[in-house]
Every structure is written in structure tokens, then in C-alpha cells.
Residue frames as a rotation matrix with the C-alpha (Angstrom) as fourth column:
MET 1
0.862 0.120 0.493 33.57
0.499 -0.381 -0.779 210.55
0.094 0.917 -0.388 -67.62
LYS 2
0.795 -0.605 -0.033 36.44
-0.562 -0.756 0.336 212.44
-0.228 -0.248 -0.941 -66.01
ARG 3
0.121 -0.768 0.628 38.69
-0.092 0.622 0.778 209.41
-0.988 -0.152 0.005 -66.32
ASN 4
0.462 0.121 0.879 37.84
0.798 0.376 -0.471 209.17
-0.387 0.919 0.077 -70.02
LYS 5
0.971 -0.130 0.203 38.90
-0.028 -0.897 -0.440 212.80
0.239 0.421 -0.875 -70.57
LEU 6
0.492 -0.835 0.244 42.08
-0.642 -0.159 0.750 212.17
-0.588 -0.526 -0.615 -68.60
PHE 7
0.216 -0.383 0.898 42.84
0.391 0.877 0.280 209.07
-0.895 0.291 0.339 -70.66
TRP 8
0.668 0.093 0.738 42.43
0.744 -0.117 -0.658 210.89
0.025 0.989 -0.148 -73.97
GLY 9
0.925 -0.367 0.099 44.43
-0.373 -0.927 0.040 213.87
0.077 -0.074 -0.994 -72.73
LEU 10
0.274 -0.855 0.440 47.31
-0.478 0.276 0.834 211.63
-0.835 -0.439 -0.332 -71.63
LEU 11
0.308 -0.129 0.943 47.11
0.658 0.744 -0.113 209.65
-0.687 0.656 0.314 -74.86
ILE 12
0.918 0.000 0.397 47.43
0.297 -0.663 -0.687 212.90
0.264 0.748 -0.609 -76.85
PHE 13
0.669 -0.724 0.165 50.42
-0.678 -0.505 0.534 213.81
-0.304 -0.470 -0.829 -74.65
CYS 14
0.155 -0.602 0.783 52.00
0.049 0.797 0.602 210.43
-0.987 -0.055 0.153 -75.47
ALA 15
0.605 0.120 0.787 51.35
0.761 0.201 -0.616 210.96
-0.233 0.972 0.030 -79.19
ILE 16
0.939 -0.307 0.158 53.05
-0.247 -0.917 -0.314 214.38
0.241 0.255 -0.936 -79.06
ASN 17
0.399 -0.818 0.414 55.97
-0.585 0.120 0.802 212.80
-0.706 -0.562 -0.431 -77.19
PHE 18
0.233 -0.277 0.932 56.28
0.516 0.848 0.123 210.08
-0.824 0.452 0.341 -79.86
ALA 19
0.842 0.119 0.527 56.09
0.526 -0.400 -0.751 212.68
0.122 0.909 -0.399 -82.67
ALA 20
0.793 -0.606 0.070 58.86
-0.603 -0.762 0.236 214.68
-0.090 -0.230 -0.969 -81.01
HIS 21
0.168 -0.726 0.667 61.02
-0.164 0.646 0.745 211.55
-0.972 -0.235 -0.011 -80.88
LEU 22
0.490 0.080 0.868 60.37
0.759 0.451 -0.469 211.03
-0.429 0.889 0.160 -84.59
CYS 23
0.991 -0.124 0.060 61.62
-0.083 -0.885 -0.458 214.57
0.109 0.448 -0.887 -85.28
PHE 24
0.388 -0.899 0.202 65.01
-0.862 -0.276 0.426 213.75
-0.327 -0.339 -0.882 -83.74
TYR 25
0.680 -0.053 0.731 65.20
0.009 0.998 0.064 210.18
-0.733 -0.037 0.679 -85.02
GLY 26
0.918 -0.284 0.276 66.99
0.319 0.117 -0.940 211.05
0.235 0.952 0.198 -88.27
SER 27
0.480 -0.770 0.421 69.81
-0.563 -0.638 -0.525 212.87
0.673 0.015 -0.739 -86.50
LEU 28
0.661 -0.230 0.714 70.62
-0.591 0.426 0.685 210.00
-0.461 -0.875 0.146 -84.12
PRO 29
-0.426 -0.828 -0.364 73.63
-0.904 0.385 0.184 207.74
-0.013 0.408 -0.913 -84.70
ASP 30
-0.021 0.410 -0.912 73.06
-0.485 0.794 0.368 204.07
0.874 0.450 0.181 -85.50
VAL 31
-0.117 -0.078 -0.990 73.99
0.722 0.678 -0.138 203.05
0.682 -0.731 -0.023 -81.94
VAL 32
0.067 0.239 0.969 72.56
-0.414 -0.877 0.244 204.96
0.908 -0.417 0.040 -78.97
PRO 33
-0.925 -0.359 0.123 72.97
-0.241 0.306 -0.921 204.59
0.293 -0.882 -0.370 -75.20
THR 34
-0.037 0.959 -0.281 70.15
-0.177 0.271 0.946 202.63
0.984 0.085 0.160 -73.63
HIS 35
0.752 0.263 -0.604 71.25
0.485 0.399 0.778 202.02
0.446 -0.878 0.173 -70.05
TRP 36
0.069 -0.706 0.705 73.15
-0.431 -0.659 -0.617 203.96
0.900 -0.261 -0.350 -67.40
GLY 37
-0.216 -0.235 -0.948 74.68
0.701 0.638 -0.318 202.74
0.679 -0.733 0.027 -64.17
ALA 38
0.654 0.482 -0.583 74.12
0.756 -0.392 0.524 204.38
0.024 -0.783 -0.621 -60.80
ASP 39
-0.105 -0.791 -0.603 77.34
0.610 -0.530 0.589 206.36
-0.786 -0.306 0.538 -61.33
GLY 40
0.480 0.412 -0.774 75.94
-0.266 -0.773 -0.576 207.90
-0.836 0.483 -0.261 -64.52
GLN 41
-0.597 -0.747 -0.292 78.22
-0.567 0.136 0.812 205.99
-0.567 0.650 -0.505 -66.90
VAL 42
0.378 0.682 -0.626 76.64
-0.926 0.293 -0.239 204.48
0.021 0.670 0.742 -70.00
ASN 43
-0.569 -0.578 0.585 76.82
-0.597 0.779 0.190 200.70
-0.566 -0.241 -0.789 -69.70
GLY 44
-0.163 0.534 0.830 74.34
0.524 0.759 -0.386 199.62
-0.836 0.372 -0.403 -72.36
TRP 45
-0.643 -0.087 -0.761 74.02
-0.543 -0.649 0.533 200.38
-0.540 0.756 0.370 -76.06
GLY 46
-0.145 0.633 0.760 71.43
0.488 0.714 -0.502 199.51
-0.861 0.298 -0.413 -78.66
PRO 47
-0.594 -0.012 0.804 70.20
0.789 -0.202 0.580 200.32
0.155 0.979 0.130 -82.15
LYS 48
-0.986 0.169 0.007 68.53
-0.168 -0.972 -0.167 203.65
-0.022 -0.165 0.986 -82.65
SER 49
-0.311 0.922 -0.230 65.18
-0.113 0.204 0.972 201.92
0.944 0.328 0.040 -83.12
THR 50
-0.429 0.084 -0.899 65.30
0.842 0.398 -0.365 201.43
0.327 -0.913 -0.242 -79.35
VAL 51
-0.984 0.047 -0.174 64.48
0.018 -0.934 -0.357 205.13
-0.180 -0.354 0.918 -79.02
LEU 52
-0.504 0.848 -0.163 61.14
-0.634 -0.235 0.737 204.59
0.587 0.475 0.656 -80.76
ILE 53
-0.132 0.420 -0.898 60.37
0.433 0.839 0.329 201.58
0.892 -0.345 -0.292 -78.58
MET 54
-0.680 -0.186 -0.709 61.07
0.732 -0.223 -0.644 203.64
-0.038 -0.957 0.288 -75.46
ALA 55
-0.933 0.354 -0.056 58.91
-0.358 -0.929 0.098 206.45
-0.017 0.111 0.994 -76.84
ALA 56
-0.286 0.866 -0.409 55.99
-0.390 0.285 0.876 204.06
0.875 0.410 0.256 -77.37
LEU 57
-0.640 -0.035 -0.767 56.15
0.520 0.716 -0.466 202.55
0.565 -0.698 -0.440 -73.87
PRO 58
-0.936 0.340 -0.092 54.29
-0.130 -0.576 -0.807 205.39
-0.327 -0.743 0.583 -72.07
ALA 59
-0.314 0.863 -0.397 51.30
-0.935 -0.210 0.284 205.00
0.162 0.460 0.873 -74.43
LEU 60
-0.219 0.199 -0.955 51.31
-0.143 0.962 0.233 201.20
0.965 0.187 -0.182 -74.10
MET 61
-0.870 -0.128 -0.475 51.50
0.438 0.241 -0.866 201.49
0.225 -0.962 -0.153 -70.31
LEU 62
-0.790 0.611 -0.044 48.65
-0.548 -0.737 -0.395 204.01
-0.273 -0.288 0.918 -70.34
ILE 63
-0.134 0.754 -0.643 46.42
-0.779 0.321 0.538 201.69
0.612 0.574 0.544 -72.38
LEU 64
-0.405 -0.082 -0.910 47.20
0.293 0.932 -0.214 198.76
0.866 -0.354 -0.354 -70.07
MET 65
-0.960 0.006 -0.281 46.51
0.271 -0.253 -0.929 200.83
-0.077 -0.967 0.241 -66.95
ALA 66
-0.569 0.812 -0.131 43.22
-0.820 -0.571 0.025 202.07
-0.054 0.122 0.991 -68.44
ALA 67
-0.081 0.527 -0.846 42.17
-0.471 0.728 0.498 198.47
0.879 0.438 0.189 -69.08
LEU 68
-0.867 -0.373 -0.332 42.92
0.072 0.564 -0.823 197.31
0.494 -0.737 -0.462 -65.52
PRO 69
-0.727 0.632 0.269 39.72
-0.531 -0.268 -0.804 198.65
-0.436 -0.727 0.530 -63.91
ARG 70
0.103 0.810 -0.577 37.66
-0.989 0.145 0.027 196.88
0.105 0.568 0.816 -66.57
ILE 71
0.122 -0.107 -0.987 39.27
-0.319 0.937 -0.141 193.45
0.940 0.332 0.080 -66.14
ASP 72
-0.882 -0.440 0.167 39.79
-0.268 0.177 -0.947 193.51
0.387 -0.880 -0.275 -62.37
PRO 73
-0.345 0.795 -0.499 37.11
0.636 0.589 0.499 191.51
0.691 -0.145 -0.708 -60.52
LYS 74
0.052 0.323 -0.945 37.04
0.934 -0.350 -0.069 194.18
-0.353 -0.879 -0.320 -57.79
HIS 75
-0.440 -0.266 0.858 36.67
0.745 -0.641 0.183 197.08
0.501 0.720 0.481 -60.18
GLN 76
0.640 0.746 0.182 34.42
0.494 -0.581 0.646 198.96
0.588 -0.324 -0.741 -57.75
ASN 77
0.453 -0.548 -0.703 37.51
0.753 -0.187 0.631 199.76
-0.478 -0.815 0.327 -55.65
TYR 78
-0.544 -0.655 0.525 38.88
0.836 -0.481 0.265 201.93
0.079 0.583 0.808 -58.45
GLU 79
0.145 0.687 0.712 35.87
0.430 -0.692 0.580 204.22
0.891 0.222 -0.396 -58.03
LYS 80
0.827 0.141 -0.545 36.63
0.563 -0.182 0.806 204.62
0.014 -0.973 -0.230 -54.31
PHE 81
0.225 -0.867 -0.445 40.19
0.410 -0.331 0.850 205.73
-0.884 -0.373 0.281 -55.02
LYS 82
0.607 0.070 0.792 39.77
0.795 -0.042 -0.605 207.36
-0.009 0.997 -0.081 -58.43
GLY 83
0.954 -0.295 0.050 41.61
-0.295 -0.955 0.005 210.53
0.047 -0.019 -0.999 -57.35
VAL 84
0.260 -0.890 0.375 44.68
-0.491 0.212 0.845 208.59
-0.831 -0.404 -0.382 -56.30
TRP 85
0.218 -0.121 0.968 44.43
0.618 0.785 -0.041 206.31
-0.755 0.607 0.246 -59.34
ASN 86
0.866 0.167 0.471 44.18
0.485 -0.506 -0.713 209.25
0.120 0.846 -0.519 -61.75
ALA 87
0.778 -0.628 0.026 47.08
-0.603 -0.734 0.312 211.07
-0.176 -0.258 -0.950 -60.07
SER 88
0.123 -0.738 0.663 49.22
-0.165 0.644 0.747 207.91
-0.979 -0.202 -0.042 -60.18
LEU 89
0.428 0.127 0.895 48.36
0.773 0.461 -0.435 207.31
-0.468 0.878 0.099 -63.82
THR 90
0.977 -0.048 0.206 49.25
0.066 -0.854 -0.516 210.90
0.201 0.518 -0.832 -64.74
ALA 91
0.557 -0.814 0.164 52.51
-0.692 -0.345 0.634 210.89
-0.459 -0.466 -0.756 -62.78
LEU 92
0.109 -0.516 0.850 53.62
0.161 0.853 0.497 207.55
-0.981 0.082 0.176 -64.20
THR 93
0.661 0.189 0.726 52.84
0.729 0.068 -0.682 208.59
-0.178 0.980 -0.093 -67.78
ILE 94
0.934 -0.334 0.129 54.75
-0.291 -0.918 -0.269 211.87
0.208 0.214 -0.954 -67.45
PHE 95
0.387 -0.825 0.411 57.68
-0.580 0.129 0.804 210.16
-0.717 -0.550 -0.429 -65.70
MET 96
0.197 -0.299 0.934 57.98
0.508 0.845 0.164 207.47
-0.838 0.442 0.318 -68.37
SER 97
0.858 0.121 0.500 57.75
0.501 -0.419 -0.757 210.08
0.118 0.900 -0.420 -71.12
ALA 98
0.784 -0.613 0.094 60.55
-0.619 -0.760 0.199 212.06
-0.051 -0.214 -0.976 -69.48
MET 99
0.216 -0.725 0.654 62.70
-0.295 0.590 0.752 208.95
-0.931 -0.355 -0.087 -69.06
SER 100
0.620 0.071 0.781 62.31
0.615 0.575 -0.540 208.14
-0.488 0.815 0.313 -72.75
TRP 101
0.965 -0.226 0.137 64.39
-0.089 -0.765 -0.638 211.22
0.249 0.603 -0.758 -73.60
PHE 102
0.630 -0.766 0.127 67.60
-0.234 -0.032 0.972 210.10
-0.741 -0.642 -0.199 -71.88
SER 103
0.215 -0.569 0.794 69.05
0.800 0.569 0.191 208.53
-0.561 0.594 0.577 -75.03
GLU 104
0.545 0.035 0.838 68.60
0.680 -0.603 -0.417 211.70
0.490 0.797 -0.353 -77.09
LEU 105
0.963 -0.169 0.211 69.85
-0.256 -0.824 0.505 213.94
0.089 -0.541 -0.837 -74.30
SER 106
0.491 -0.818 0.299 72.93
0.080 0.384 0.920 211.79
-0.868 -0.427 0.254 -73.89
VAL 107
0.235 -0.375 0.897 73.66
0.944 0.307 -0.118 211.63
-0.231 0.874 0.427 -77.64
PHE 108
0.547 0.059 0.835 73.37
0.488 -0.833 -0.260 215.40
0.681 0.550 -0.484 -78.04
GLY 109
-0.438 -0.893 -0.100 75.62
0.559 -0.184 -0.809 216.02
0.704 -0.410 0.580 -75.02
LEU 110
0.028 0.527 0.849 72.98
-0.427 -0.762 0.487 217.51
0.904 -0.376 0.204 -72.74
ILE 111
0.983 0.076 0.169 73.71
-0.186 0.423 0.887 214.93
-0.004 -0.903 0.429 -70.04
PRO 112
0.233 -0.972 -0.031 77.41
-0.951 -0.221 -0.214 215.05
0.202 0.079 -0.976 -69.16
GLU 113
0.306 -0.229 -0.924 79.26
-0.087 0.960 -0.266 211.73
0.948 0.162 0.274 -69.28
GLY 114
-0.544 -0.517 -0.661 79.64
0.532 0.397 -0.748 210.34
0.649 -0.758 0.058 -65.78
SER 115
-0.574 0.418 0.704 76.95
-0.613 -0.789 -0.031 212.63
0.543 -0.450 0.709 -64.38
SER 116
-0.953 0.270 -0.138 75.01
0.295 0.716 -0.632 211.22
-0.072 -0.643 -0.762 -61.49
LEU 117
-0.642 0.751 -0.154 71.89
-0.760 -0.650 0.002 212.94
-0.098 0.118 0.988 -62.84
VAL 118
-0.201 0.573 -0.795 70.43
-0.445 0.669 0.595 209.62
0.873 0.473 0.121 -63.91
GLY 119
-0.566 -0.086 -0.820 70.93
0.552 0.699 -0.455 208.07
0.612 -0.710 -0.348 -60.48
ILE 120
-0.958 0.227 -0.175 69.47
-0.015 -0.650 -0.759 211.08
-0.286 -0.725 0.627 -58.74
LEU 121
-0.470 0.828 -0.305 66.39
-0.866 -0.367 0.338 211.15
0.168 0.423 0.890 -60.95
VAL 122
-0.062 0.451 -0.890 65.73
-0.283 0.847 0.449 207.44
0.957 0.280 0.075 -60.74
CYS 123
0.034 -0.017 -0.999 66.75
0.685 0.728 0.010 206.61
0.728 -0.685 0.037 -57.17
GLY 124
-0.737 -0.567 0.367 67.35
0.177 -0.686 -0.705 209.90
0.652 -0.455 0.606 -55.39
GLY 125
-0.449 0.623 0.641 63.94
-0.788 -0.614 0.046 210.63
0.422 -0.484 0.766 -53.96
CYS 126
0.148 0.582 -0.799 62.93
-0.157 0.812 0.562 207.05
0.976 0.043 0.211 -53.21
GLY 127
-0.553 -0.467 -0.690 64.65
0.537 0.433 -0.724 206.83
0.637 -0.771 0.011 -49.84
ALA 128
-0.950 0.208 0.234 62.67
-0.308 -0.749 -0.587 209.70
0.054 -0.630 0.775 -48.37
LEU 129
-0.156 0.971 -0.182 59.38
-0.846 -0.036 0.531 208.04
0.509 0.237 0.827 -49.30
ILE 130
0.339 0.216 -0.916 60.06
0.063 0.966 0.251 204.70
0.939 -0.143 0.314 -47.60
ARG 131
0.521 -0.120 0.845 60.13
-0.822 -0.337 0.459 204.52
0.230 -0.934 -0.274 -43.85
GLU 132
-0.477 -0.878 -0.041 62.73
-0.822 0.462 -0.333 202.32
0.311 -0.125 -0.942 -42.20
ARG 133
-0.494 0.263 0.829 60.32
-0.548 0.646 -0.531 200.03
-0.675 -0.717 -0.175 -40.39
GLN 134
0.590 0.729 -0.348 58.73
-0.730 0.295 -0.617 198.92
-0.347 0.618 0.706 -43.64
PHE 135
0.127 -0.641 -0.757 61.84
-0.724 0.462 -0.512 196.84
0.678 0.613 -0.405 -44.33
GLN 136
-0.540 -0.437 0.719 61.71
-0.839 0.346 -0.420 194.93
-0.065 -0.830 -0.553 -41.06
GLY 137
-0.819 0.161 -0.551 59.21
-0.127 0.885 0.448 192.35
0.559 0.437 -0.705 -42.25
ARG 138
-0.244 0.800 -0.548 56.58
0.910 0.385 0.157 192.83
0.336 -0.460 -0.822 -39.58
LYS 139
0.117 0.387 0.915 54.46
0.051 -0.922 0.384 195.69
0.992 0.002 -0.128 -38.33
ARG 140
-0.586 -0.293 -0.755 55.09
0.773 0.076 -0.630 197.19
0.242 -0.953 0.182 -34.95
ALA 141
0.531 0.825 -0.196 52.91
0.840 -0.480 0.252 199.47
0.114 -0.299 -0.948 -32.89
PHE 142
0.823 -0.333 -0.461 55.88
-0.085 -0.874 0.479 201.79
-0.562 -0.355 -0.747 -32.36
PRO 143
0.784 -0.601 -0.156 58.93
-0.211 -0.021 -0.977 202.69
0.584 0.799 -0.143 -34.48
ILE 144
0.696 -0.626 -0.352 62.26
0.704 0.501 0.503 201.34
-0.139 -0.598 0.789 -33.39
């Protein structure tokens, strides 16, 4: 039952996020930035309807992730790790909702052109989470 409450809470959060995007939709130009390079420079543009698609992705991802335990043949494993699953689902939903705002923030000048903020947010913390020996292709009893 706790997962059901979490699902509905996150779905309401996604609906509020989408409604907030709709509030700003009318003030967006016809072409908005949709992709940034690692150096923070905009290198992809798209129609402003892309903003609504990006705003809907967290809710679609949430629905898909909620369906996974029901269609997975080993669904009993989700019960063993429900704390980790719920935390991952919450973090991913909030992260995707935050990432959906980059187009608006860039259009309204709240992300400086050429800022490495995008690279830091997307890639900055990943290196600390991955240990070096995980890239070596085989497990060792001791780190090299």
C-alpha cells in the first residue's frame, strides 16, 4: 500500500510540473534549445512543443516503472528491495522533472550561455560513484 501512495504522490508531483510548464508555454519563442554540449553551449534546437514532451516524460517514466514489478516474472524481488526501489523511483522522477526545466531556464536567461552548469549537473557527480576497478572487466579480490 505504501508504494501505491508513493506512486500517486509522485504522479501528482508530475502533474504539477506539467501544469507549471503550461503556464510558461505561451511566453516561449517558437524555437527553444533542446540539447547542450558538455561545455554548456546549446547545440540542439527544436520547436517549443518539445518543452511539453519533456515535461510529460517524468510521468510516462513513472507509469512504466510502476508497471515493471507487475510484468516482471521475478516480481517477488521487488518486495525484498522495496526501500531501494522506492528511493530510486523518487529520485529519478524528481531528477527528470528538474531536467525538463532546462529549456525554459535557458530561454529566460537563468542559465548563462556557455555555462558548464549543465555538464556539472549531468556528469559531475557520476565519477565519484563509480570505482575504478569496475571498468577493468573482471572482478579482483583486491583493488589495483
